[in-house]
Each structure stands twice: as C-alpha cells, then as structure tokens.
C-alpha positions in Angstrom: -61.1 40.2 -1.4 -64.7 38.5 -0.8 -66.2 37.1 -2.8 -69.9 37.2 -4.2 -71.1 34.3 -2.3 -69.7 35.7 0.9 -71.4 38.8 0.2 -74.7 37.5 -0.2 -74.4 35.1 3.1 -73.4 38.3 5.3 -75.9 40.5 3.9 -78.4 37.7 4.7 -77.6 37.0 8.0 -77.8 40.5 8.6 -80.8 40.6 7.6 -80.4 42.7 4.6 -82.1 40.5 2.0 -84.0 36.9 2.6 -81.6 34.0 1.5 -84.9 33.5 -1.3 -83.7 36.7 -2.6 -79.9 35.1 -3.1 -79.3 34.9 -7.0 -77.7 31.5 -7.1 -78.4 31.0 -10.5 -76.2 33.7 -11.0 -73.3 32.7 -8.8 -73.7 29.4 -10.1 -73.1 30.9 -13.5 -69.8 32.5 -12.8 -68.1 29.1 -11.8 -67.0 27.7 -8.7 -65.9 30.1 -5.7 -63.3 30.3 -2.9 -65.1 30.5 0.7 -62.0 29.2 2.6 -58.4 28.7 1.9 -57.9 26.5 -0.8 -62.2 25.6 -0.4 -64.5 26.3 -3.4 -68.0 26.2 -3.8 -70.3 25.4 -6.3 -73.9 26.6 -5.3 -76.4 24.7 -6.0 -79.7 22.6 -4.7 -77.2 20.5 -3.3 -74.1 22.3 -2.9 -71.1 20.7 -3.7 -67.1 21.9 -2.6 -64.0 21.2 -3.7 -61.0 20.9 -1.6 -57.5 21.2 -2.7 -54.4 19.6 -0.7 -50.7 18.8 -1.5 -52.0 14.8 -2.2 -54.6 16.5 -4.5 -58.4 17.0 -4.4 -61.5 15.9 -2.5 -65.3 16.7 -3.3 -67.3 17.0 -0.3 -71.1 15.8 -2.3 -71.0 16.0 -5.9 -74.8 17.3 -6.5 -77.3 15.3 -8.9 -76.7 13.5 -12.2 -78.3 16.7 -14.3 -76.2 19.6 -13.4 -73.0 17.0 -13.1 -71.4 18.4 -16.4 -71.7 21.7 -15.7 -70.8 21.8 -12.0 -67.4 19.2 -13.5 -66.3 22.1 -16.0 -66.6 24.6 -13.0 -64.2 22.8 -11.1 -62.0 21.8 -13.7 -61.7 25.1 -14.5 -60.8 25.9 -10.7 -58.0 23.0 -10.6 -57.1 20.2 -13.2 -55.3 17.6 -9.6 -57.0 14.8 -9.4 -60.0 14.2 -7.7 -58.4 11.1 -4.8 -61.4 11.5 -2.7 -65.5 12.2 -3.3 -67.2 12.4 0.3 -70.7 11.7 0.7 -72.3 13.7 3.5 -75.6 11.2 3.1 -77.4 9.5 0.4 -79.5 11.9 -1.1 -79.7 12.1 -4.6 -79.2 15.9 -4.7 -75.8 14.7 -3.1 -74.8 11.7 -5.0 -75.3 11.9 -8.5 -72.7 14.1 -10.3 -69.7 12.3 -9.7 -69.5 10.4 -13.3 -68.2 13.2 -15.3 -64.9 12.7 -12.9 -64.5 9.4 -13.0 -63.9 9.5 -16.9 -61.1 12.3 -16.4 -57.4 10.9 -16.8 -55.7 9.2 -14.0 -57.3 7.4 -10.8 -60.3 7.0 -10.0 -62.1 9.1 -6.9 -62.5 7.0 -3.8 -65.6 7.0 -2.9 -66.3 7.8 1.5 -69.4 7.8 2.9 -70.8 6.4 6.0 -72.1 3.0 6.3 -75.4 3.4 6.0 -75.5 4.6 2.6 -75.3 1.5 1.0 -78.9 0.6 2.8 -80.1 3.3 1.9 -79.3 2.5 -2.1 -80.3 -0.8 -1.6 -84.2 0.4 0.0 -84.1 3.2 -2.8 -84.0 0.3 -5.5 -86.8 -1.4 -4.0 -89.0 1.4 -3.1 -88.4 3.3 -7.1 -91.7 3.1 -7.9 -92.7 5.2 -4.7 -90.0 7.7 -4.7 -91.1 8.7 -8.3 -94.8 9.4 -7.1 -93.4 11.4 -4.1 -90.9 13.5 -5.8 -93.3 14.2 -9.2 -95.5 15.4 -6.1 -94.2 16.9 -4.2 -91.2 18.8 -7.0 -93.4 18.2 -9.7 -90.3 16.7 -11.8 -92.8 15.6 -14.9 -89.4 13.6 -16.4 -88.5 11.7 -13.2 -87.3 8.3 -13.0 -86.3 7.1 -9.7 -82.6 5.4 -10.8 -82.0 1.4 -9.3 -78.7 1.7 -9.4 -76.1 4.1 -7.6 -72.2 4.6 -7.6 -71.2 2.2 -4.5 -69.5 3.8 -1.5 -65.4 2.3 -1.7 -64.8 2.8 1.8 -67.6 3.1 4.0 -66.9 3.4 8.7 -69.6 3.4 11.2 -68.3 5.6 13.9 -65.5 8.2 12.9 -62.9 8.1 10.5 -59.8 10.0 8.7 -58.1 10.7 5.8 -55.7 13.1 4.7 -54.8 15.4 1.3 -51.1 16.0 3.2 -51.7 19.4 5.0 -55.1 19.3 5.0 -57.1 16.8 7.5 -60.9 15.4 7.2 -62.0 14.5 10.4 -65.8 13.0 9.8 -67.7 11.6 12.1 -71.1 9.7 12.4 -74.6 11.7 12.7 -78.2 10.8 12.8 -80.8 13.7 12.0 -82.5 14.1 8.5 -80.9 10.8 8.0 -79.5 8.0 9.6 -76.2 8.1 7.0 -74.8 11.5 7.6 -71.7 12.6 7.4 -70.3 15.6 9.1 -66.9 16.9 8.7 -64.2 19.3 10.3 -61.0 20.3 8.5 -58.9 21.7 11.5 -56.1 23.0 9.7 -58.3 25.0 7.8 -61.3 25.9 10.8 -63.7 24.7 8.3 -66.7 22.5 9.4 -68.8 20.8 6.2 -72.2 20.2 7.8 -73.9 18.5 5.2 -77.9 18.7 5.4 -77.3 18.8 9.3 -77.8 22.3 8.7 -79.6 24.4 5.7 -80.9 27.7 6.6 -84.0 26.6 7.0 -86.3 24.7 9.7 -84.4 21.0 10.3 -86.1 18.9 7.7 -87.0 16.6 10.9 -90.4 16.2 9.6 -90.8 15.5 6.2 -94.4 13.4 5.8 -93.6 11.5 2.5 -90.0 10.0 3.7 -88.6 7.9 6.5 -88.3 8.7 10.2 -86.0 11.6 11.2 -84.0 11.8 14.7 -84.4 15.1 15.9 -82.3 14.3 19.5 -79.7 13.0 17.9 -79.7 15.7 15.1 -79.2 18.4 18.4 -76.6 16.5 19.6 -74.8 16.4 16.5 -75.0 20.4 16.1 -73.7 21.0 19.8 -70.6 18.7 18.7 -69.9 20.9 15.9 -70.4 24.1 17.7 -68.1 23.0 20.2 -65.2 22.9 17.2 -65.4 26.6 17.3 -65.0 26.3 13.2 -64.2 29.6 11.5 -66.3 28.6 8.6 -69.4 27.1 8.2 -70.5 25.0 4.5 -74.1 23.7 4.5 -75.3 21.0 2.3 -77.6 23.7 1.0 -77.7 27.8 1.0 -74.7 29.9 1.7 -72.0 29.6 4.5 -71.9 30.9 7.3 -68.0 33.1 7.9 -67.0 33.9 11.4 -66.6 31.7 15.1 -69.7 33.4 16.7 -71.9 33.2 13.9 -71.2 29.5 13.5 -71.7 28.5 16.9 -75.2 30.7 17.0 -76.4 29.0 13.8 -75.6 25.5 14.8 -77.0 26.0 18.8 -79.8 27.9 17.8 -80.8 25.0 15.6 -80.4 22.5 18.2 -82.3 24.7 21.3 -84.8 24.5 18.3 -85.3 21.2 17.8 -84.3 20.0 21.8 -88.1 22.9 22.2 -89.9 21.0 20.2 -89.0 17.8 21.5 -89.5 18.4 24.9 -92.6 20.5 24.5 -94.6 16.8 22.7 -92.7 14.6 24.8 -94.2 16.3 28.2 -97.4 16.5 26.7 -97.2 12.5 25.3 -96.2 11.6 29.2 -99.4 13.5 30.3 -101.8 11.4 28.1 -102.6 13.8 25.4 -103.7 12.6 21.9 -101.4 13.6 18.7 -104.2 15.7 17.6 -104.1 17.9 21.1 -100.1 18.1 21.0 -99.8 19.4 17.1 -102.2 22.2 18.1 -100.4 23.1 21.2 -96.4 22.8 20.5 -94.5 25.7 19.0 -91.1 26.5 18.5 -89.6 29.5 20.9 -90.9 32.5 19.0 -86.9 34.2 19.0 -85.9 31.1 17.5 -88.3 30.8 14.6 -87.5 34.7 13.9 -83.9 33.8 12.9 -83.5 33.8 9.2 -81.8 30.1 8.9 -85.0 28.8 10.9 -87.7 29.8 8.5 -90.5 26.8 7.7 -89.7 27.2 4.0 -89.0 23.9 3.3 -90.3 21.5 6.2 -92.8 22.8 9.4 -92.9 22.4 12.7 -96.0 20.5 13.2 -94.3 17.8 10.6 -91.4 17.8 13.2 -93.7 17.5 16.1 -95.9 13.9 14.3 -91.9 12.7 13.5 -91.5 12.9 16.9 -94.2 10.9 18.1 -94.1 8.5 15.4 -90.5 8.1 17.0 -91.3 7.8 20.4 -94.9 6.6 20.1 -95.5 4.3 16.8 -98.2 5.6 14.4 -101.0 5.5 16.6 -102.3 8.7 17.3 -104.6 8.5 20.2 -107.5 8.2 19.0 -109.2 4.7 19.3 -111.5 5.3 16.0 -108.2 6.0 13.9 -107.1 2.4 15.1 -108.7 0.1 12.7 -111.2 2.6 10.6 -113.7 1.5 7.8 -112.3 2.8 4.8 -112.1 6.6 4.1 -114.6 5.7 0.7 -116.9 4.2 3.2 -116.9 6.9 5.7 -117.4 9.8 3.3 -120.2 8.2 1.9 -122.0 7.9 5.7 -121.3 11.3 6.1 -121.9 12.5 2.8 -125.9 10.6 3.5 -125.7 12.3 6.0 -125.3 16.2 4.9 -127.3 15.2 1.5 -124.8 13.9 -0.7 -121.5 14.9 -2.0 -122.8 18.2 -3.5 -124.1 19.6 0.7 -120.2 18.1 1.5 -118.4 20.2 -1.0 -120.6 23.0 -0.8 -120.1 22.9 2.6 -116.1 22.9 1.9 -116.9 26.1 -0.1 -118.5 27.8 3.0 -115.3 27.1 5.0 -113.1 28.5 2.5 -114.7 31.5 1.9 -114.9 31.9 6.3 -111.3 31.7 6.2 -111.0 27.7 7.9 -108.7 25.8 4.8 -107.9 22.7 7.2 -111.6 22.0 7.6 -112.5 23.1 3.9 -109.9 20.5 2.9 -111.2 17.8 4.8 -114.7 18.0 3.7 -113.8 18.6 0.1 -111.3 15.4 0.3 -114.9 13.5 1.6 -117.0 15.0 -1.0 -114.8 13.5 -3.9 -114.1 9.9 -2.1 -118.1 9.7 -1.7 -118.8 10.9 -5.1 -114.8 10.4 -7.7 -116.8 10.8 -10.6 -118.9 14.5 -9.5 -117.4 17.4 -11.7 -118.7 19.6 -9.8 -117.8 18.0 -6.6 -113.4 18.0 -8.3 -113.9 21.6 -9.2 -114.7 22.7 -5.5 -111.9 20.3 -4.5 -109.2 21.5 -7.0 -110.1 25.2 -5.4 -110.0 24.6 -1.8 -106.6 23.3 -2.4 -105.5 25.8 -4.9 -106.3 28.9 -2.1 -104.3 26.0 0.8 -101.3 26.3 -1.8 -101.0 30.2 -1.8 -101.8 30.0 2.5 -98.6 27.7 3.0 -94.9 28.4 3.7 -93.7 24.9 3.7 -92.3 23.5 0.2 -93.7 19.8 1.3 -97.0 21.2 2.3 -97.1 23.0 -1.2 -96.2 20.2 -3.4 -98.4 17.7 -1.6 -101.7 20.3 -1.8 -100.4 21.6 -5.3 -100.6 17.9 -6.4 -103.9 17.6 -4.4 -105.8 20.5 -6.6 -104.2 19.0 -9.7 -105.6 15.4 -9.9 -109.1 17.5 -9.3 -108.8 19.9 -12.0 -107.1 16.8 -14.2 -110.1 14.7 -13.8 -112.2 18.6 -15.1 -110.1 19.2 -18.0 -108.5 15.8 -19.0 -105.3 17.6 -19.0 -101.6 16.1 -18.1 -102.0 16.0 -14.4 -98.9 17.1 -14.2 -99.3 20.2 -16.8 -101.8 20.9 -14.7 -99.6 20.6 -11.4 -97.5 23.1 -13.0 -100.2 25.6 -14.0 -101.0 25.4 -10.3 -97.8 25.9 -9.0 -97.1 29.2 -11.1 -100.2 30.6 -9.5 -103.1 30.1 -11.5 -106.5 30.6 -10.4 -108.6 29.7 -13.0 -111.7 31.1 -11.8 -110.9 34.5 -11.4 -111.2 36.3 -14.4 -108.6 38.0 -15.9 -108.0 41.6 -14.7 -110.2 44.9 -16.3 -107.5 47.4 -17.2 -109.7 49.9 -16.3 -110.3 48.7 -13.2 -107.3 46.8 -11.9 -106.9 43.0 -10.9 -109.8 41.4 -9.4 -109.7 39.9 -5.9 -109.0 36.3 -5.2 -112.4 34.3 -3.9 
C-alpha cells in the first residue's frame, strides 16, 4: 500500500497539485511513514529519515530543536531499536538540532557522522551568532530566535567519502560542495535509496542566498550528475517530498544540474566578454523548459541571486562599476540627490509615482534614498513602507520577500512606534494599512 506521502509526491510530480498544496502539517501529525524498505520519513521543514538495519537504526538528519520531542516520539512509535548513527547532511540548524532526545534514550549514545567542514561551520556560527540572529529574523520573522553558540559536534568526520553499515544496509557517503561546503549525500545500494540532503529540495537550487556564505553551483551540478548515474529507485530530499522511480529520480537530478550549468555558463560568457554585473543580471535567464518544472520554481532562492553568487565566486565583490569601488557613504549620496531633486519628500514622491507606474525596482531605490536623506520624516517613511509592502506582494522567492518585508516593517515601526517584529508579521500576513476595508455593498477595494 502506498503511503500518503508517496501519493502526494506522485500528484506533485504529475502537476495535479503544487508542492505548496501538500498538507505537510497533517502528514507530520500521522507520525513517520515508510517510503522504502526499512526507511521512514518524518516530513518537516528539514526532513528526518529513519533507516532500520540488522544492527539497529540510523537517522539521516535530525531536524530542528523545536520539533525534536515530537519527532523523537514519532520515530520511537516506529522502532525502539538503538540509534547507532546520526548522519548530518550538512551543518544547518534545521538538520542538526533534533538529536538530544535520542541521547537520553537507554543504550549507547548515537555516533554522529558528518563531513569535516561541519565542525568549521559550527565554529563560524559561534563567531557570528548575532549576525545569524538578525538575518533569520529578517528572513523568517522569528521573534524569539537567538542563534546558538554551542552545537552537538560530530564524533566521526571524513573528507571525501566514507561507508558504514547497519548489518544488511550500507551507507555510502560522499562529500559535495553545493548550497554549503560541508554537504554529505548518501546512497543505500541494497535498497536503491538516495539521500540528497539539501542538494535537492524541490525548488530552484539555493545557490544564491544574498545573506549567506558562498555557494558552489559548478560543483553542485557535478554532484547531481554523480547521483543520477547511480540509477536510484528513490530520492529522499532535504526538503519536500520523495521522488519515486529511477526515471523520475534521474530526470530531477539531471534537470537541476542542467539548470545550474546554464546559469554558470551564461554568466561566465558575459564576464569573459567584459560585461558588468548589472548587465549580466539583466541578461541571464534559466532555460524556459526547466524553469517550468515543479521542482525548479523560484519559491525560496531565485536565478538573479544565483547569478550574483556566480559573479562573487569567479569575480569577487567589485561589480565592474568604478563608482561602486569606493563610493560615498549611502547617506551622503542620498542627501546630495535629495538636494538636486528638491528634498527627501520629492524623492519619496517620485518613488510613489514609480510604484504607481509598476516600476517597483526603481520605486524601492528612490524610497530608500529618501529615507537615507531624511531618516526622521514620517511621511517619507510611510511611502517607503508602502513601496516595500507592494514589492513583497510581487516577489516569488522567500528570500526577497523576507528582505522587503523587513524594510517595510522598519519604516512602519518608525511611524507607529510598534515593535518591528510585530509589524513584520502583519505585513507578512498581507496587511495593507492604507487600503480601506471592503464595503460589503461594493466588494473589496483595489490596492493602490
């Protein structure tokens, strides 16, 4: 009998429903579900997989610390065998935070296996805890998040590859650089199961995140092709639903590799021709056929950000515009432009006009300059808040929406004196405070 998770996965692959329509909360409430022989899945923001062998259990990723008790109970309802191995696919907190309850179980402590780069990541996280707190508040609106400074360290690390077994099941683990520099993917040859971690996540590859460390799209594509060559029957991703069937697995992996390769080659061709970053960002597009795939939609990252990251990887941070090499401070430039245009209110008014004309890119730039020129003018802040709120509604990627929601909330907080994170949640929920509530007799008002 096919598990509900696999049934939903088939429907998404066929395009009958979108990934966003899958009721993950409901699926998670049913506990773990078997997705392959001796392999169960607990679907979460970061998926957790349990694998049973003659020698006990292994976990591939452990989820986050908030959901850890629920995940532990779900796994233990499936099996009370000791957890011998906990494999971290990489060091992101939504994959390494859920092990603690298992360490309180009777029996030996789980052996944590990870690439050697995970320990370096944890050290970097400890040094940048404040920054990571801020960017995750900005990205997701987490009001109570405080980035940790201590972590469950791996017991066994490796550099290129390593294999371990649970009696009748082998874990062939390989290192790759892709979204992170510390990624591990695993193949279970006896079961035909491929565990990709975040090298495959059912959206545009997270290869351009504007607030995070360097990504590696070239090497990512190479790793995807190595995985595709295994002819696995089941792909189990770091986020999202399984992919079942060797043909589908191979297509998902090769399509994603082709998508990344295309962005890299287009960007490098223009870089080699002497183009500036601004020109390249406006010119490079992913192949249209691939961009329509349900597993390559820009719901989290997006191609424009990937292109910028490719530039950073191959060309550094200088974007080719000499005025940007050692520019005037933002507020100095903003005051100069405001002086030329008639003051900060005039800049803000021009931003409002650009927004009304549908040019929200220009509107945001002008509104930002206006606030930098006069950070105490509430009318200017009001226009900035509206412009960025409209931008949020236009964007498809979570990364862009998070940054723009934060910007709108900054200005709205100045105007209302409300807590920034409270305002963030209101804007993220779709509030447009300047639009009057709908009149029951005439229907909803159109946004300005």
